[in-house]
ChimeraX commands (.cxc) that place a marker at each C-alpha (Angstrom):
marker #1 position -10.64,28.90,-5.36 radius 0.5
marker #1 position -11.55,25.25,-5.58 radius 0.5
marker #1 position -11.65,23.05,-8.67 radius 0.5
marker #1 position -15.39,22.74,-8.20 radius 0.5
marker #1 position -16.02,26.43,-8.91 radius 0.5
marker #1 position -17.55,27.19,-12.29 radius 0.5
marker #1 position -15.46,29.53,-14.36 radius 0.5
marker #1 position -18.33,30.70,-16.57 radius 0.5
marker #1 position -22.07,31.22,-16.10 radius 0.5
marker #1 position -25.16,32.85,-17.62 radius 0.5
marker #1 position -27.43,35.57,-16.29 radius 0.5
marker #1 position -29.84,38.06,-17.81 radius 0.5
marker #1 position -28.11,41.08,-19.34 radius 0.5
marker #1 position -27.01,43.52,-16.69 radius 0.5
marker #1 position -27.35,41.07,-13.79 radius 0.5
marker #1 position -24.60,39.29,-11.91 radius 0.5
marker #1 position -24.26,35.48,-12.08 radius 0.5
marker #1 position -25.07,33.93,-8.69 radius 0.5
marker #1 position -23.62,30.56,-7.76 radius 0.5
marker #1 position -22.18,28.71,-4.82 radius 0.5
marker #1 position -19.10,26.59,-4.35 radius 0.5
marker #1 position -18.13,24.39,-1.43 radius 0.5
marker #1 position -15.45,25.81,0.81 radius 0.5
marker #1 position -12.22,23.85,1.00 radius 0.5
marker #1 position -12.54,22.08,4.33 radius 0.5
marker #1 position -11.26,18.84,2.85 radius 0.5
marker #1 position -9.95,15.99,4.92 radius 0.5
marker #1 position -7.70,13.18,3.77 radius 0.5
marker #1 position -8.42,9.62,4.81 radius 0.5
marker #1 position -6.17,6.60,4.37 radius 0.5
marker #1 position -7.59,3.08,4.12 radius 0.5
marker #1 position -5.28,0.09,4.63 radius 0.5
marker #1 position -6.18,-3.59,4.58 radius 0.5
marker #1 position -4.73,-7.00,3.88 radius 0.5
marker #1 position -6.10,-8.94,0.92 radius 0.5
marker #1 position -6.51,-12.71,0.84 radius 0.5
marker #1 position -8.11,-14.85,-1.82 radius 0.5
marker #1 position -11.11,-15.32,0.49 radius 0.5
marker #1 position -11.54,-11.68,1.57 radius 0.5
marker #1 position -10.08,-8.66,3.32 radius 0.5
marker #1 position -8.27,-8.87,6.66 radius 0.5
marker #1 position -7.24,-6.19,9.15 radius 0.5
marker #1 position -9.06,-3.21,7.58 radius 0.5
marker #1 position -8.17,0.17,9.11 radius 0.5
marker #1 position -9.13,3.77,8.32 radius 0.5
marker #1 position -6.88,6.65,9.37 radius 0.5
marker #1 position -7.78,10.34,9.47 radius 0.5
marker #1 position -5.10,12.04,7.41 radius 0.5
marker #1 position -2.12,10.69,5.54 radius 0.5
marker #1 position -0.19,7.65,6.72 radius 0.5
marker #1 position 3.31,7.92,8.14 radius 0.5
marker #1 position 5.86,5.39,9.35 radius 0.5
marker #1 position 4.75,5.52,12.98 radius 0.5
marker #1 position 1.08,4.88,12.12 radius 0.5
marker #1 position 1.94,2.12,9.65 radius 0.5
marker #1 position 4.14,0.35,12.20 radius 0.5
marker #1 position 1.34,0.53,14.78 radius 0.5
marker #1 position -1.10,-0.90,12.20 radius 0.5
marker #1 position 1.23,-3.78,11.36 radius 0.5
marker #1 position 1.94,-4.62,15.01 radius 0.5
marker #1 position -1.62,-4.27,16.32 radius 0.5
marker #1 position -3.83,-5.37,13.43 radius 0.5
marker #1 position -2.06,-6.97,10.49 radius 0.5
marker #1 position 0.51,-9.19,12.24 radius 0.5
marker #1 position -2.01,-10.87,14.60 radius 0.5
marker #1 position -4.12,-11.90,11.59 radius 0.5
marker #1 position -1.20,-13.44,9.64 radius 0.5
marker #1 position -0.53,-17.15,9.38 radius 0.5
marker #1 position 2.99,-18.61,9.14 radius 0.5
marker #1 position 2.80,-19.24,5.38 radius 0.5
marker #1 position 1.51,-15.79,4.36 radius 0.5
marker #1 position 3.45,-13.46,2.06 radius 0.5
marker #1 position 3.11,-9.74,2.74 radius 0.5
marker #1 position 3.75,-7.49,-0.27 radius 0.5
marker #1 position 4.03,-3.73,0.13 radius 0.5
marker #1 position 4.98,-1.07,-2.38 radius 0.5
marker #1 position 7.86,1.40,-2.13 radius 0.5
marker #1 position 6.11,3.96,0.08 radius 0.5
marker #1 position 8.49,5.34,2.68 radius 0.5
marker #1 position 6.21,4.47,5.60 radius 0.5
marker #1 position 6.40,0.79,4.60 radius 0.5
marker #1 position 10.17,0.80,5.13 radius 0.5
marker #1 position 10.39,1.96,8.76 radius 0.5
marker #1 position 12.31,-0.12,11.28 radius 0.5
marker #1 position 10.20,-2.79,12.92 radius 0.5
marker #1 position 7.72,-3.51,10.11 radius 0.5
marker #1 position 9.66,-6.44,8.64 radius 0.5
marker #1 position 10.40,-7.80,12.13 radius 0.5
marker #1 position 6.72,-7.67,13.15 radius 0.5
marker #1 position 5.72,-9.59,10.01 radius 0.5
marker #1 position 8.49,-12.17,10.22 radius 0.5
marker #1 position 7.85,-12.74,13.95 radius 0.5
marker #1 position 4.55,-14.35,12.90 radius 0.5
marker #1 position 6.37,-16.70,10.54 radius 0.5
marker #1 position 5.24,-14.81,7.44 radius 0.5
marker #1 position 7.58,-13.55,4.74 radius 0.5
marker #1 position 8.11,-10.03,3.43 radius 0.5
marker #1 position 10.04,-10.24,0.12 radius 0.5
marker #1 position 11.91,-7.20,-1.20 radius 0.5
marker #1 position 9.87,-6.54,-4.30 radius 0.5
marker #1 position 10.51,-3.35,-6.23 radius 0.5
marker #1 position 13.96,-2.44,-4.83 radius 0.5
marker #1 position 15.67,-1.31,-8.03 radius 0.5
marker #1 position 17.52,1.88,-7.15 radius 0.5
marker #1 position 21.28,2.15,-6.94 radius 0.5
marker #1 position 22.28,-0.76,-9.18 radius 0.5
marker #1 position 25.81,-0.39,-10.48 radius 0.5
marker #1 position 26.24,-1.97,-13.97 radius 0.5
marker #1 position 28.95,-4.45,-12.90 radius 0.5
marker #1 position 26.71,-5.67,-10.05 radius 0.5
marker #1 position 23.81,-6.30,-12.39 radius 0.5
marker #1 position 24.69,-9.96,-13.08 radius 0.5
marker #1 position 24.88,-10.67,-9.32 radius 0.5
marker #1 position 21.48,-9.07,-8.82 radius 0.5
marker #1 position 19.97,-11.06,-11.70 radius 0.5
marker #1 position 21.25,-14.32,-10.20 radius 0.5
marker #1 position 19.82,-13.42,-6.76 radius 0.5
marker #1 position 16.56,-12.32,-8.38 radius 0.5
marker #1 position 16.13,-15.68,-10.15 radius 0.5
marker #1 position 16.43,-17.52,-6.82 radius 0.5
marker #1 position 14.03,-15.05,-5.20 radius 0.5
marker #1 position 11.52,-15.33,-8.06 radius 0.5
marker #1 position 11.62,-19.13,-7.84 radius 0.5
marker #1 position 10.90,-18.95,-4.10 radius 0.5
marker #1 position 8.00,-16.55,-4.63 radius 0.5
marker #1 position 6.63,-18.65,-7.50 radius 0.5
marker #1 position 6.82,-21.79,-5.36 radius 0.5
marker #1 position 5.05,-20.06,-2.47 radius 0.5
marker #1 position 2.51,-18.51,-4.87 radius 0.5
marker #1 position 1.79,-21.95,-6.30 radius 0.5
marker #1 position 1.04,-23.26,-2.81 radius 0.5
marker #1 position -1.41,-20.37,-2.26 radius 0.5
marker #1 position -3.05,-20.88,-5.66 radius 0.5
marker #1 position -3.75,-24.53,-4.81 radius 0.5
marker #1 position -5.48,-23.45,-1.59 radius 0.5
marker #1 position -7.50,-20.60,-3.16 radius 0.5
marker #1 position -10.68,-21.45,-5.04 radius 0.5
marker #1 position -11.18,-19.99,-8.48 radius 0.5
marker link #1:1,2 radius 0.2
marker link #1:2,3 radius 0.2
marker link #1:3,4 radius 0.2
marker link #1:4,5 radius 0.2
marker link #1:5,6 radius 0.2
marker link #1:6,7 radius 0.2
marker link #1:7,8 radius 0.2
marker link #1:8,9 radius 0.2
marker link #1:9,10 radius 0.2
marker link #1:10,11 radius 0.2
marker link #1:11,12 radius 0.2
marker link #1:12,13 radius 0.2
marker link #1:13,14 radius 0.2
marker link #1:14,15 radius 0.2
marker link #1:15,16 radius 0.2
marker link #1:16,17 radius 0.2
marker link #1:17,18 radius 0.2
marker link #1:18,19 radius 0.2
marker link #1:19,20 radius 0.2
marker link #1:20,21 radius 0.2
marker link #1:21,22 radius 0.2
marker link #1:22,23 radius 0.2
marker link #1:23,24 radius 0.2
marker link #1:24,25 radius 0.2
marker link #1:25,26 radius 0.2
marker link #1:26,27 radius 0.2
marker link #1:27,28 radius 0.2
marker link #1:28,29 radius 0.2
marker link #1:29,30 radius 0.2
marker link #1:30,31 radius 0.2
marker link #1:31,32 radius 0.2
marker link #1:32,33 radius 0.2
marker link #1:33,34 radius 0.2
marker link #1:34,35 radius 0.2
marker link #1:35,36 radius 0.2
marker link #1:36,37 radius 0.2
marker link #1:37,38 radius 0.2
marker link #1:38,39 radius 0.2
marker link #1:39,40 radius 0.2
marker link #1:40,41 radius 0.2
marker link #1:41,42 radius 0.2
marker link #1:42,43 radius 0.2
marker link #1:43,44 radius 0.2
marker link #1:44,45 radius 0.2
marker link #1:45,46 radius 0.2
marker link #1:46,47 radius 0.2
marker link #1:47,48 radius 0.2
marker link #1:48,49 radius 0.2
marker link #1:49,50 radius 0.2
marker link #1:50,51 radius 0.2
marker link #1:51,52 radius 0.2
marker link #1:52,53 radius 0.2
marker link #1:53,54 radius 0.2
marker link #1:54,55 radius 0.2
marker link #1:55,56 radius 0.2
marker link #1:56,57 radius 0.2
marker link #1:57,58 radius 0.2
marker link #1:58,59 radius 0.2
marker link #1:59,60 radius 0.2
marker link #1:60,61 radius 0.2
marker link #1:61,62 radius 0.2
marker link #1:62,63 radius 0.2
marker link #1:63,64 radius 0.2
marker link #1:64,65 radius 0.2
marker link #1:65,66 radius 0.2
marker link #1:66,67 radius 0.2
marker link #1:67,68 radius 0.2
marker link #1:68,69 radius 0.2
marker link #1:69,70 radius 0.2
marker link #1:70,71 radius 0.2
marker link #1:71,72 radius 0.2
marker link #1:72,73 radius 0.2
marker link #1:73,74 radius 0.2
marker link #1:74,75 radius 0.2
marker link #1:75,76 radius 0.2
marker link #1:76,77 radius 0.2
marker link #1:77,78 radius 0.2
marker link #1:78,79 radius 0.2
marker link #1:79,80 radius 0.2
marker link #1:80,81 radius 0.2
marker link #1:81,82 radius 0.2
marker link #1:82,83 radius 0.2
marker link #1:83,84 radius 0.2
marker link #1:84,85 radius 0.2
marker link #1:85,86 radius 0.2
marker link #1:86,87 radius 0.2
marker link #1:87,88 radius 0.2
marker link #1:88,89 radius 0.2
marker link #1:89,90 radius 0.2
marker link #1:90,91 radius 0.2
marker link #1:91,92 radius 0.2
marker link #1:92,93 radius 0.2
marker link #1:93,94 radius 0.2
marker link #1:94,95 radius 0.2
marker link #1:95,96 radius 0.2
marker link #1:96,97 radius 0.2
marker link #1:97,98 radius 0.2
marker link #1:98,99 radius 0.2
marker link #1:99,100 radius 0.2
marker link #1:100,101 radius 0.2
marker link #1:101,102 radius 0.2
marker link #1:102,103 radius 0.2
marker link #1:103,104 radius 0.2
marker link #1:104,105 radius 0.2
marker link #1:105,106 radius 0.2
marker link #1:106,107 radius 0.2
marker link #1:107,108 radius 0.2
marker link #1:108,109 radius 0.2
marker link #1:109,110 radius 0.2
marker link #1:110,111 radius 0.2
marker link #1:111,112 radius 0.2
marker link #1:112,113 radius 0.2
marker link #1:113,114 radius 0.2
marker link #1:114,115 radius 0.2
marker link #1:115,116 radius 0.2
marker link #1:116,117 radius 0.2
marker link #1:117,118 radius 0.2
marker link #1:118,119 radius 0.2
marker link #1:119,120 radius 0.2
marker link #1:120,121 radius 0.2
marker link #1:121,122 radius 0.2
marker link #1:122,123 radius 0.2
marker link #1:123,124 radius 0.2
marker link #1:124,125 radius 0.2
marker link #1:125,126 radius 0.2
marker link #1:126,127 radius 0.2
marker link #1:127,128 radius 0.2
marker link #1:128,129 radius 0.2
marker link #1:129,130 radius 0.2
marker link #1:130,131 radius 0.2
marker link #1:131,132 radius 0.2
marker link #1:132,133 radius 0.2
marker link #1:133,134 radius 0.2
marker link #1:134,135 radius 0.2
marker link #1:135,136 radius 0.2
marker link #1:136,137 radius 0.2
marker link #1:137,138 radius 0.2
view
C-alpha cells in the first residue's frame, strides 16, 4: 500500500467504493551542483542515490574543472563526501576544502586544543569569506 491510497471513501449503500492508486514504481534521483554568488556550476543529475564512487567521479570530472584557485568547497557530513580522493581532487585545483562539521570523538581534555585550532580555522574562513563577499554583488 502506498501513502497515496485513500483510507476511507463514500459509495451508495450496498455498493463498493471504487478508486485507484498509483503503483509504487518510484525512482530516486540525486541532484548535485556547485553554488556561486553568480549562479550554479557543475550541475549533475544521478539516477538513484549517490555513493562515494559516483561522488568522486562527479568531483573529478565536473566540479574540479570548474573551480578557481581561490574557491572554498563546503560539503556536509554525508559519507560519500568523505571518500579518498575527493579532497585531493579539489585541492589539486588550488581550492580549499575546510573540515566543517567534524565534531565526533572529542575527548574533554582535548577540547581546549580543538577550540584553539578552531579559532585559527574560523579566522581563515572569515578572511577568505570576506574576499568573496567583496567580489560578489549584493
